[in-house]
N, C-alpha and C positions, 0 to 999 in steps of 0.2 A: 710416503709414510710420515706421520707427524714427528716433530722433533721433541720427543718426550723429555729428554735431558733439559732442554731449554725451558719447556713448560714447567717442569719441577723447579728448576733454578729460579724461575720468575715467581713462583708461588709459595715455596716452602720457606718458612722463616728459619734462616740459618745462622742467626747471631750467636747461638750457643754451640755450634759445631766448629771444630778447628779444621784446618786445611785438608789433611789426609782423611779424616773422618767424614768431612763434608763431601769430598770427592767420591768416597766409597758409597755413601748413602745415595747421592745423586745417581750414580751408575746402577746401583741395586734397584732403586725405585723406577728408573727409566727402563730397565730390563723387564721389570714386572708389568709396567704399562704397555710396553712393546709386545710382550707375550699375550696380554689380554686383548690387545688390538688385533694381533695376528689370529688369535683363536676366533674372535668374532667374525673376521673376514672369512676364515675357513668354514664357518657355519652359514655363509651366504649373506651375511649382513653387509650392507653397502658401506663404503669407506666413511662417509660423513656420519652415518649412524653409529658405526663402530667407534669412531673418535668420540662422539658424544657420550656413548656408554662408558668408555674408559675415563673420560673427564668426570663423569658423575660418580665414579668409584671413590673419589676423595672429596668429601663434603667439608671437612674441617681441617685445614692445614695446620693450625695451631695445635690441635689435639694430636695430629699425626707426628709433629715434631716432638711433642712431649712424650708420646709413646716410644718413639725411636730412642730418645735419650734414656728413658727408663729401662728399655730393653738392653741397650748398650751398657749401661751402668751395672745391670744385673748379670750380664755375661762376663764381667771381669772377675 
């Protein structure tokens, strides 16, 4: 199984996230990607194709970081 936590950590711009929030976001996103990967496998998709599909889910890392921050600020 791919290391989604590492993948996200390597790609998500985290300069605006503090320690605890950063950890929470990384874990949440990694769980989402892991679920998407497992679902693709359960549908008979080969591992390399499932991984490629999951990777393709996030096209714009900067926009994702902005959306996360906007959502977190609105939830307070």
